[in-house]
Structure formats: structure tokens, C-alpha cells
RORO-958404 format. One line per 10 residues: number of its first residue (from 1); for each residue y, x, z of N, C-alpha, C. Coordinates in steps of 0.001 Angstrom, whole numbers, plus 500000, padded with zeros to 6 digits. Each point is the difference from the previous one (the first is absolute). Layout:
! residues N
NUM> Y,X,Z,Y,X,Z,Y,X,Z | ...
This chain:
! residues 352
1> 338429,522426,553401,500680,500544,501113,501185,500831,499462 | 500930,500181,501003,501316,500691,499568,500316,500789,501216 | 500875,500955,499762,500554,500755,501235,501334,499526,500364 | 500264,500123,501399,501230,499479,500532,500438,501066,501010 | 501362,500105,500127,500500,500955,500896,500058,499327,501463 | 499728,500841,500881,500027,499438,501488,500327,501151,500862 | 500125,499566,501364,499938,500918,501120,498961,499743,501030 | 499261,500929,500414,498759,499867,500701,500049,501054,501040 | 499108,499622,501167,499549,500987,500995,498837,500461,499690 | 499630,501264,500232,498582,500520,499753,499182,500343,501215
11> 500706,499795,501210,499282,500116,501233,500925,499417,501043 | 499488,499754,501370,500730,499549,500974,501280,500820,500375 | 499901,501194,499635,501020,500922,500539,500980,500462,498778 | 499757,499598,498813,500736,500419,498845,501080,499000,499755 | 501096,500629,499412,501204,499160,499576,499568,499321,498575 | 500669,498725,499893,499751,499403,498778,500780,500771,498890 | 499206,500150,498842,500499,500892,498841,499787,499265,498695 | 500596,500311,499139,499902,499492,498590,498607,500304,499367 | 499360,498945,499391,498624,500040,499363,499901,499165,498873 | 498971,499956,499376,499728,499096,498914,498622,499236,500340
21> 499996,498741,499924,498943,499164,500354,499462,499213,498748 | 498832,499443,500033,499482,499097,498900,500113,498549,500359 | 500453,499161,499099,500118,498707,500168,499082,499363,498831 | 499407,498757,500402,499306,499352,498931,500838,499407,498986 | 499617,499922,498688,500626,499016,499096,499867,498643,500356 | 500901,499204,499704,500025,498547,500386,498774,499408,499480 | 499189,499224,500781,499119,499074,499668,500552,498604,499499 | 499160,499117,499474,500618,498756,499612,500682,499270,501082 | 499812,500056,501175,500768,499250,501046,501064,501111,500789 | 500119,501036,499431,500722,500983,500870,501594,500041,499428
31> 500875,500386,500887,501370,500264,499783,500393,501383,500275 | 500566,500778,499026,500486,501333,500332,501610,499886,500280 | 500292,500682,501042,501373,500113,500495,500668,501311,500185 | 501173,499950,499225,500698,501399,500362,500703,499810,501331 | 499697,500934,500910,500536,499891,501332,501383,500555,500044 | 500883,499003,500486,501481,500373,500094,500368,500487,501396 | 499393,499240,501036,500135,500392,501400,498901,499794,500820 | 499832,500809,500892,498746,499862,501069,500654,500172,501382 | 499715,499131,500872,500431,500037,501304,499002,500970,500784 | 500506,500606,501040,499311,500918,500897,499567,499386,501377
41> 498756,499716,500041,499602,499303,501375,499359,500937,500843 | 500179,499818,501377,499549,500993,500886,498428,500252,499834 | 499295,498960,499541,498560,500055,499768,499630,501059,498840 | 501156,500343,499212,499683,501046,498973,499847,501297,500569 | 500873,500183,501074,500020,501309,500653,498610,500109,501000 | 499557,498937,500454,498737,499901,500776,498927,500397,498976 | 499983,499355,498882,498974,500227,499143,499944,501431,499469 | 501269,500467,499460,500033,501408,499331,499653,500984,501103 | 500094,499816,501173,499750,501081,501161,498535,499479,500567 | 499424,499273,499624,498605,499512,500616,499939,499724,501330
51> 501160,499267,500326,500062,499514,501542,499369,498673,500280 | 499390,499525,498940,499042,498861,500412,498607,500409,499616 | 499662,501118,500188,498602,500477,499769,498992,499206,500612 | 500321,499437,501109,498858,499172,500743,499662,498835,499390 | 500781,499381,499043,499545,498606,499459,500261,500124,498540 | 500802,500811,499429,500161,500152,498726,500378,501346,499439 | 499050,500859,500138,500212,501406,499673,500634,500197,498538 | 500789,500958,499909,500721,500198,498606,499135,500889,499143 | 499991,499595,498842,499470,500726,498803,501065,500568,499187 | 499720,501441,499933,501100,500745,499215,499441,500356,498592
61> 501006,500129,499041,501405,499896,500249,500488,498374,500203 | 500984,499937,500687,500332,498652,500431,501487,499769,499421 | 500185,498865,499285,501342,499588,499484,500336,498802,500761 | 500849,500037,500908,500347,498825,500897,500956,499035,499040 | 500382,498965,500677,501013,499088,499442,499475,498663,499780 | 500274,498919,500804,499722,498665,499670,501232,498974,500128 | 501170,500544,499618,501183,499107,499980,500540,500294,498650 | 499479,499374,498919,500287,500505,498691,500670,498860,499160 | 501106,500358,499342,500671,499080,498972,500329,500839,498803 | 499897,499207,498872,500078,500697,498826,500164,499057,498796
71> 499727,500516,498793,500228,498991,498778,498670,500158,499281 | 499544,498824,499517,498691,499893,499273,500100,500676,498498 | 499126,501095,499776,499965,500575,498799,498852,499654,498947 | 498880,499461,500516,498867,499573,499430,499412,498907,500605 | 499283,499087,499193,499115,498856,500735,498753,499886,499205 | 499032,499740,500597,498665,499644,499229,500018,498717,499418 | 499127,499828,499057,499744,498863,499179,499957,498704,500714 | 499517,499970,501228,499812,498722,500628,500965,499686,501001 | 501131,500957,500111,501058,499920,500992,500786,498848,499732 | 500304,499033,500820,500802,498779,499715,501252,499937,501032
81> 499934,500791,501034,501062,499947,500941,501208,500921,499756 | 499769,501143,499118,501034,500807,499810,500252,500465,498566 | 501145,500502,499583,500190,500339,498703,500764,501224,500101 | 500062,500777,498870,500720,501246,499966,501450,499895,500461 | 500475,500814,500816,501293,500031,500418,500238,499308,501323 | 499113,499252,500478,500141,499194,501236,500144,501062,501263 | 500855,499607,500922,499920,500734,501310,498788,499464,500698 | 499294,501111,500668,498744,499660,500603,499789,500813,501256 | 499257,499639,500898,499844,500664,501183,498351,500119,500380 | 499663,500938,500804,498705,500229,500518,500061,500323,501467
91> 499274,499349,500784,499993,500357,501559,498844,500794,500374 | 499472,499559,501191,498935,500800,500616,498648,499787,499487 | 499871,499053,499134,498655,499764,499510,500028,500071,498475 | 498856,500259,499274,499876,500081,498653,498637,499247,499534 | 499161,499608,500890,498916,499123,499683,499253,499543,501333 | 499296,498825,499779,499169,499435,501045,498853,499318,499307 | 498970,499479,500592,498744,499599,499411,500320,498592,499372 | 501053,499116,500448,500336,498781,499478,499064,498993,500366 | 498900,500122,500744,498949,499051,500207,499744,499732,501383 | 500472,500740,500887,499748,499865,501480,501053,498883,500527
101> 499665,499428,501216,500905,498995,500632,501417,500422,500052 | 500083,501246,500384,501492,500415,500155,500693,499880,498450 | 499460,500530,499136,500535,500096,498663,500272,498546,499529 | 499095,499127,500182,500119,498570,499600,501106,499315,500665 | 500264,500475,501204,501095,499417,500752,501378,500709,499842 | 500047,500802,498952,501236,500792,499764,500334,501031,501032 | 499065,500492,500786,500072,501027,500978,499397,501218,499517 | 500299,500463,498782,499312,501196,499590,500156,501367,500883 | 500970,499896,500750,500199,501035,501033,498885,500208,500943 | 499297,498999,500175,498801,500088,500964,498550,500066,499207
111> 500138,500242,498734,498684,500097,499291,499258,501324,500411 | 498739,499891,500301,499158,500973,500480,499798,501000,498863 | 500264,499615,498705,499654,500850,498834,501294,500268,499237 | 501197,499906,500665,501041,500250,499278,500347,501518,499837 | 501067,500138,499030,500229,501392,499615,501461,500246,500173 | 500393,501090,500866,501351,500213,500334,500519,500847,498808 | 501397,500132,499872,500548,500496,498918,499582,501589,499953 | 499751,500524,501051,499717,501378,499953,498933,500344,501110 | 499180,500892,499604,499046,500548,500997,498854,499139,500148 | 499512,499261,499313,498744,499213,500018,499369,500141,498706
121> 498626,499730,499913,499333,500286,498615,500556,499221,498920 | 500082,500827,498905,500418,499514,498686,498864,499490,499143 | 499786,498800,499691,498911,499548,499419,499965,500192,498530 | 501243,500389,499469,500174,500194,498663,499733,501403,499579 | 500570,500945,500766,499847,501399,499618,499221,500893,500875 | 499463,499435,501130,499413,500680,501000,501035,500797,500972 | 499677,500763,500985,501008,500493,500961,500596,498975,500720 | 501313,500077,500226,500644,499187,500825,501422,499547,499291 | 500474,498921,500451,501197,499471,499323,501208,500937,500416 | 500966,499988,499027,501218,500727,500161,501197,499148,499981
131> 500924,500269,501054,501089,499098,500086,501338,500145,499241 | 501045,499570,500564,501171,499971,499112,500907,501223,499925 | 499748,501073,500684,500656,501227,499787,499623,500578,498753 | 500232,499198,498886,499548,500461,498710,501046,499158,498999 | 499795,500470,498721,501055,499452,498982,499383,498610,499556 | 498769,499744,500146,499539,498643,499500,498739,499659,500735 | 499512,498657,499745,498671,499596,500858,499531,498876,499042 | 498628,499866,500033,499378,498804,499380,499269,499213,500913 | 500336,498727,500116,499584,499034,500884,499467,498755,499481 | 498960,499393,500355,499646,498699,499629,501094,498986,500243
141> 500280,498981,498983,501041,499154,500224,500142,499070,501273 | 498758,499876,500521,499837,499182,501100,500753,500617,501170 | 500074,501280,500001,500645,500742,501245,501411,500596,499581 | 500645,499455,498841,501408,500361,499543,500886,498970,500283 | 501030,500099,500528,501090,498942,500512,501246,500279,499091 | 500726,498688,499866,501218,499910,499414,501107,500373,500918 | 501028,500789,499538,501131,500374,500851,501166,499234,499481 | 500781,499343,500851,501259,499269,499672,500869,500881,499298 | 500575,499673,499010,500930,500842,499177,501435,500287,500697 | 500189,499305,500897,501374,500169,500682,499787,500966,501182
151> 498853,500587,500389,499961,500832,501075,500221,501419,499658 | 500548,500833,500831,500059,501505,499800,498622,500470,500036 | 499539,500619,499020,498575,500517,500021,499644,501031,501062 | 500977,501004,500327,499819,500931,501023,499642,499192,501233 | 500912,499087,500436,499723,499271,501332,498847,499060,499708 | 499681,499643,498878,498758,498975,499909,498733,500832,500206 | 499764,501093,499712,498743,500720,500192,499489,499779,501369 | 500594,500182,501089,499546,499940,501333,499471,498644,500374 | 500449,499020,499110,499681,498578,500388,498353,499888,499857 | 499501,500901,499070,498559,499798,499762,499233,500351,501163
161> 500473,500699,501020,499185,500283,501272,501005,499637,501251 | 500878,500561,500307,500863,499703,501173,500373,498267,499824 | 500496,499858,498866,500294,498425,499765,498912,499066,500231 | 498849,500040,499486,498994,499061,499950,499454,500188,501525 | 499816,501100,500630,499616,500261,501232,500835,499091,501127 | 501212,499950,499780,500667,499256,500840,500278,498473,499805 | 500032,499726,498529,500065,498557,499643,498706,499307,500310 | 498931,500597,499829,498721,499082,500012,499845,499496,501356 | 500050,500662,501084,499838,499313,501433,500995,499145,500345 | 501299,500133,499447,500972,499152,500296,499719,498567,499284
171> 499604,500058,498834,499462,498653,499383,498805,499586,500656 | 499010,500596,500440,498816,499625,500615,500349,499387,501405 | 500841,500360,500808,500299,499453,501261,501210,499132,499862 | 500552,499542,498897,500952,498983,499839,501249,500169,500340 | 500461,501248,499659,501555,500417,500263,500842,499064,499100 | 501009,499178,500526,500777,499305,499311,501342,499844,500754 | 500820,499044,499434,501279,499778,500616,499742,499361,501440 | 500696,500360,500902,499856,499421,501274,499131,500761,500955 | 499163,501124,499416,499024,500675,500803,501009,501274,500592 | 499491,500516,501115,500526,501000,500507,498950,501212,499777
181> 500570,501004,499303,499061,501182,499620,500469,501425,500338 | 499149,500675,500576,500162,501343,500406,499524,501095,499181 | 500638,501061,499809,499555,501189,499230,500055,501108,500878 | 498837,500644,500225,499920,501119,500939,500130,501208,499065 | 500971,500934,500091,499951,501181,499193,500758,499948,498712 | 501023,500732,499710,500849,499827,498941,499831,501269,499076 | 498741,500027,499409,499708,501157,499067,499718,499311,498833 | 498938,500702,499038,499818,499567,498705,499459,498576,499863 | 499079,499625,500888,499553,498794,500021,500744,498939,500790 | 500708,500479,501171,500880,499149,500740,501205,499367,499197
191> 500674,501054,499304,501131,499469,499245,499684,498861,499005 | 498881,500089,499410,499509,498964,499151,499772,498670,500801 | 499410,500081,501189,499820,498998,500715,501221,499306,500377 | 501144,500567,500412,501126,499524,500236,500664,499328,498730 | 499870,500549,498899,500481,499326,498739,499259,498666,499685 | 498672,500051,500239,499223,498828,499701,500235,498828,501099 | 500139,500461,501112,500104,498913,501090,501401,499279,499876 | 500998,500795,499635,501310,499566,499809,500182,498977,498750 | 499138,500384,498873,499817,499306,498953,499317,498618,500111 | 499084,499993,500838,499312,498887,500429,500678,499006,500781
201> 501129,500447,500507,500816,499156,500756,499853,500105,501507 | 499168,500802,500497,499641,500245,501395,501266,500677,500661 | 499959,499623,501335,500845,500775,500954,499195,501263,500312 | 500736,501099,499378,499431,501394,499996,500427,500948,501059 | 499122,500546,500629,500375,500868,501180,499222,501251,499870 | 500765,501082,499996,499335,501387,499819,499949,500706,501297 | 498772,500526,500369,499770,500543,501241,499935,501608,499676 | 500813,500836,500623,500136,501498,499525,500160,500655,501430 | 499623,501251,499897,500289,501033,501147,501239,500570,499723 | 500668,499950,498836,501058,500902,499554,501257,499229,499917
211> 500921,500080,500806,501453,499220,500098,500559,500280,498614 | 499864,501258,499401,500596,500286,498731,499620,498995,498931 | 498784,499423,500036,499582,499159,498912,500482,498631,499991 | 500835,499611,501015,500572,498641,500172,500673,499652,498696 | 500937,500608,499478,500905,499762,498940,499286,499723,498691 | 498926,500995,499839,499193,499866,498826,498978,498793,499989 | 499619,499596,501183,499118,498815,500189,500801,498691,499688 | 501285,500050,500475,500803,498877,499670,500453,499842,498548 | 500033,501133,499311,500179,500116,498682,499068,499510,499032 | 498703,500209,500482,498862,499663,499360,499731,498469,500185
221> 500550,499320,500937,499815,498604,500086,499590,499608,501401 | 499930,500880,501073,499793,499562,501450,501050,499185,500452 | 499624,498990,500857,501013,499158,500707,500256,500620,501278 | 499080,500747,500654,500151,500585,501268,499239,501453,499952 | 500411,500814,500868,499177,501304,500222,499864,500203,501389 | 498738,500266,500508,499683,500042,501382,499440,501583,500196 | 500571,500576,500851,499581,501453,500427,498733,499858,500860 | 498921,500401,499475,498644,499746,500778,499894,500670,501306 | 500860,501071,500213,499870,500707,501254,500935,499353,501103 | 500830,498960,499606,500791,499362,500907,499333,498733,500651
231> 499406,500115,501049,499201,498894,500760,500673,498685,499956 | 501384,500071,500279,500783,498797,499965,500060,499288,498745 | 500271,500683,498857,500093,499609,498778,498618,499220,499565 | 498932,500799,500429,498681,499517,499625,499730,498682,500751 | 500403,499830,501193,499688,498914,500874,500643,498771,499501 | 501212,500220,499354,500806,498814,499576,499050,499298,498756 | 499276,500637,499293,499284,499469,498980,498581,499620,500223 | 499595,500222,501232,498624,499745,500453,499444,498655,499652 | 498969,499808,499416,499333,498728,499791,500598,499232,498816 | 500835,500575,499189,500826,499117,499078,499697,500269,498544
241> 499046,500838,499476,499752,500348,498587,498909,499119,499516 | 500095,499568,498788,498925,499267,499226,499188,501224,499361 | 500382,501097,499625,499325,500933,499207,500674,501318,500197 | 499354,501273,500224,500428,501185,499988,499103,500900,499097 | 500746,500713,499313,499345,501042,499089,500147,501182,500652 | 498969,500657,500156,500055,501338,500693,499648,501175,499001 | 501002,500730,499666,499973,500979,498883,499806,501489,500497 | 499792,500104,501212,500008,501306,500646,498684,500738,499959 | 500014,501285,499451,498849,500583,499782,499660,500972,501177 | 500869,500094,501055,499834,500972,501113,499408,499158,501142
251> 499613,500750,501104,499594,499308,501203,501155,499240,500594 | 499746,498896,500348,501120,499009,500693,499364,499043,500760 | 500825,499356,500800,499475,499093,501011,499821,498622,499461 | 498883,499506,499312,500024,498697,499201,500141,498928,500946 | 499717,500183,501349,499924,498841,500845,501648,499549,500368 | 500837,500864,499760,501471,499739,500068,500378,498965,499006 | 499425,500165,498816,500267,498958,498985,499058,498815,499841 | 498940,499999,500525,499129,498752,500211,500776,499169,501083 | 500771,500578,501003,500551,499082,500902,501308,499355,499303 | 500366,500371,498861,501190,499466,499428,499641,498698,499185
261> 498663,499816,499931,499615,498916,499177,500041,498735,500630 | 500298,498793,499328,499971,498667,500471,498550,499551,500034 | 499768,498801,500469,498652,499485,499993,499513,499857,498521 | 498855,500409,499797,499365,500059,498569,500694,501064,499182 | 500843,500855,500491,500526,500935,499276,499105,501133,499431 | 500281,500717,498947,499125,501142,499610,500728,501324,499800 | 499327,501083,500306,500577,501358,499596,498985,500593,499028 | 500393,500468,499009,499164,500594,498941,500319,501389,499900 | 498985,500787,500017,500259,501751,499929,499831,500151,498320 | 500947,500551,499498,500008,500602,498705,500117,501557,500033
271> 500527,500474,501079,499920,501515,500318,498623,500236,500600 | 499575,501274,499842,498681,500382,500535,500089,501169,500850 | 500354,499886,501311,499719,501046,500947,498824,500766,500055 | 499963,501227,500139,498802,500886,499892,499024,499526,501333 | 500680,499859,501172,499193,499625,501269,499812,498509,500149 | 499033,499377,500555,499969,498686,500352,501010,499548,500908 | 500565,498805,499792,500967,499364,500911,499392,499222,500992 | 500118,500323,501424,499447,499207,501065,500850,498595,499926 | 499185,498877,500019,500452,498716,500061,499528,499338,501376 | 501112,499303,500733,499598,499214,501191,499571,498661,499647
281> 498803,499524,500257,499627,498935,499467,500686,498722,500490 | 500598,499999,501098,500672,498967,500477,501340,499678,499397 | 500495,501135,499379,501083,499813,499057,499898,499040,498844 | 498853,500108,499535,499470,499236,498948,499730,498497,500457 | 499185,500101,501089,499247,498673,500588,501164,498996,500352 | 501010,500624,500730,501038,499175,500615,501098,499658,498894 | 499702,499153,499171,500913,499694,498856,499260,499584,498780 | 498727,500325,500041,499081,499829,498667,500660,500852,498889 | 500351,501258,500443,500682,500683,499023,498873,500758,499156 | 500361,500654,498881,498965,500634,499254,500612,501282,499460
291> 499063,501014,499901,500278,501300,499481,499138,500219,498759 | 500580,500312,498873,499169,500264,498858,500598,501204,499186 | 499162,500352,498913,500572,501028,499132,500016,499528,498459 | 500740,500669,499258,499927,499559,498510,500308,501194,499024 | 499208,500112,499037,500199,500955,498918,501073,499509,498923 | 499598,500392,498896,500807,499499,498752,499576,498469,499708 | 500580,499389,499039,499391,498757,499509,499179,499944,498803 | 499690,498932,499546,499180,499858,498730,501011,500053,498954 | 499297,499968,498655,500921,500161,498866,500839,498856,499870 | 499641,498765,500039,500686,498859,499828,501153,500078,500994
301> 499885,500271,501382,500931,500126,500903,500989,501142,499797 | 499485,501079,499334,500943,501114,499662,500959,499464,499026 | 499445,499286,498927,500895,499576,499054,500917,499000,500443 | 499735,499196,500872,500841,499050,500660,501155,500716,500891 | 499614,501091,500622,500915,500824,500628,501088,500566,499042 | 499454,500412,498877,500968,500684,499053,500940,499122,499416 | 499483,498712,499713,500818,498971,499382,501130,499577,501254 | 499599,499841,501333,500772,499567,501001,501066,501210,500166 | 499732,501306,499641,500940,501121,500104,501045,499801,498812 | 499382,499708,498946,500896,499656,498866,500997,498881,500260
311> 499687,499053,500578,500722,498748,500256,501129,500401,501061 | 499632,500891,500972,500837,500222,501071,500561,501426,499916 | 499833,500776,498992,500542,501306,499555,499652,500943,501112 | 498657,499897,500550,499456,501047,501041,499309,501163,499450 | 500449,501135,500343,499278,501115,499563,499983,501058,501221 | 499166,500948,500158,500092,500927,501022,501270,500947,499955 | 500456,500391,501125,501060,501157,500006,499369,501245,499929 | 500228,500697,498920,499266,501171,499455,500974,501235,499909 | 499398,501196,499978,500689,501283,499623,499198,500351,498655 | 500487,499974,498943,499364,500464,498911,499958,501548,499722
321> 498703,500460,499812,499727,501457,499990,499245,500361,498531 | 500273,501191,499684,498971,500449,498892,498724,500332,500462 | 498996,500009,499255,498793,500342,500392,499747,501509,500622 | 500913,500729,499490,500077,501517,500459,500369,500164,501476 | 500399,498817,500635,500465,500103,501472,499032,499117,500753 | 498738,499774,499519,499054,499139,500763,499380,500789,501256 | 499918,501208,499997,499537,500761,501226,501131,499803,501052 | 501149,500276,499608,501177,499968,500874,499986,498594,500644 | 499801,499051,499194,500011,498528,500440,498866,499802,500938 | 498858,500483,499968,498945,499940,500938,500472,500463,501249
331> 500695,501194,500012,500279,500650,501291,501152,499099,500614 | 500868,499570,499277,501065,499008,500491,499300,498786,500436 | 499039,499389,499502,499389,498829,500535,499387,500233,501345 | 499409,501140,500132,499453,500310,501420,501050,499945,501030 | 501127,500364,499609,501176,499889,500994,500833,498837,500025 | 499406,498974,499186,500818,498723,499823,501404,500143,499458 | 500038,500972,499076,501386,500375,499482,500184,499279,498606 | 499999,498833,500027,500229,499199,498779,500452,498541,500343 | 500914,499479,499195,500501,498667,500108,499712,499380,498663 | 498929,499042,499809,499014,499996,500737,498646,500326,499488
341> 500070,500072,498580,498784,500350,499273,500611,501106,498994 | 499022,500944,499725,500242,500819,498698,499490,499311,498763 | 500553,500057,498889,499606,499598,498664,500115,501011,499050 | 498928,500334,499326,499951,501326,499117,500513,499421,498621 | 500909,500644,499321,500432,499760,498675,499102,500817,499075 | 499037,499239,499373,498900,500710,499309,500512,500657,498769 | 501240,499627,499572,500552,500714,498770,500081,501521,500285 | 500066,500360,501367,500102,501459,500293,498630,500593,499637 | 498906,499360,499933,498780,500585,499666,500069,500651,498509 | 500853,499429,499182,500098,500382,498635,500347,501516,499925
351> 500666,500442,501118,500549,501443,499958,498891,500967,500438 | 498806,499517,500421,498751,500905,500189,499552,500555,498769
């Protein structure tokens, strides 16, 4: 075991503060990574404040962070996929059972015995896993990913959650050149959805309630921007979309977007509104449309996504912050005051 610097929350009401945690020494299949950047996901805030107590209560102290990029500093004797000095990444998972049907299908994100990067039981040390708001992490090589060397590392970090969360459903539902794709909401997830849809060659349309976001949507790769509060604009696109990515986490009228779908079109939820969304059955029936949801992707698909980003030079739009500003960043996230993700420069932790 060794000690690592980190930032943690000690209760639902506490600020994140500097602390020291224990990490395991690398086993024969482990990779030790010096963390260079860690993205800030809204789920970090939910977890730190125990806002998901109904289905995933927080165990304190909690060290958030599951959008991790860094450099390999140690490898176990049986590690074959990484060597010292490699750029490496860790996303939302650090383990799974490897034997269930989901794992065998490369869908580790659905493993019932999977281990998230933080706040789930740590089979090595006891207690719970600690995330990327830290100077280092040790992870089994099966859950470590290669980072293309041409990518900006600060912008690459959010790819490990926001990136794969938007890439995976687009791949699953066959977004390609010639398809018409909508993205609802231009935030941390939505802006990645626009970049991927554009890179896939789809005709990309952003739905937003904010006229001020039009220019930015076009800059990110949108072909058109529709103001969703304008009934005439919405009507022009009725029944024309092959796929819509809904990245809105607030209450909204899902039926308005279901009506945008063509025959056999799909709308996938990646945002998670707190309250159930009423769905009119006939909006689905009359058109054989489908409504689905999607989390992150499996490990192989996440590597595919990173490689795709390397080929197309795709990263998240980020504001880089020192770890000392994480509490301020949380408050700004609540107000949607960021374009479009925060990325922590973990070199700042050395000053603690």
C-alpha cells in the first residue's frame, strides 16, 4: 500500500478538501497511473452530496472522479497492454466479474457485479473505491485505455464519460452519413453529441431553448439549430429524424421530440430527469418509433471511441481549473455556468 494525495467530501454537506488516501501497490495485472487531468461530471456532484441516496448511497469519505487521463508509472509483471510512460485513461469502471453474459458480450457496463471507479466496495483494500480527484490510481489493465497522443489531455479527460455516453448510443442505432440526427440540449453531453454526429457524417440538428446558443451549436458542427419553443420551427422537422439524442436532465416534453422521429426512428435518453417523463403511447405506435436509454459503453467500445477521437481530433470543450477550485466549480455546474466541462489540472494537487 502507499499514500496518495486526494480531495474528498466527508459528508453530504461538506466542501471537498485536501486529504490523504491509501492505494494498493500494483498486483501482477495492475497499472499504476499518475493522474494528469480529471474531468468533472455532474454525477460527481450528485455522489459527493449523497443526492442518489435512494439507489446508491454515498460512503464517506468520498473521492469523486471517473474521467481520468494520465501517464503509466508502474506495471505489474503480467501486464502486456501497457508500458512505463504510456498515456492511459480510466473511465467509470475499474472491475467486473468477466464471466456474466454482459461481460462476455463486451458490455461490462451492464455487469451486475461491476465496480465503479468510486464509491463501490474495494475488493483489494476494503472500504470503497476512490476516484480520480487524486494524484494517482491503480487499476487492472483490463479497465485501462490507451489515449491517442495527438489529443489535448485536458479535453480528452471528459471523453471517458461524456464522450462514451454520447458515442455509444449513436453507434448502437447506426448513425452514419445520410442519417438525420437531432441533439436535444447543448450542455456537457449535448456538445459531445454534436461533435460525434457531425464526425459520423450525419445531418446534425440541435434543439435548444436558448437563441444565444445558435452560434456555438454551428461552431461545434451542427448543420441547423431549432428553437424548441418555436412551434413553427418544430413543425418543419416533424417526422423527419432517424435518431435523436436527448441530453436534457431537466423536466421537458419528450413527446415533442418523439413526434420529430421518422418511421422506425429512435430517441435515446442520456440525460436523467429527476421526475418521470409522461409518454403518449400513440406517439410511439404511429410510426413504430422507439424510446430508449443508454449509459456508458463497454471497454472495447470506449477504446474504439478514443481511437475515433484521435482520428478526427475530437475532444471536449473544457475550462481547466486547479483542484482548489472544485467547490466553486460544483456551484457553477448547478447554474450551468460552464462551456462545456470542467477539467482539473491535477498538477495543482502538488501544492497541497
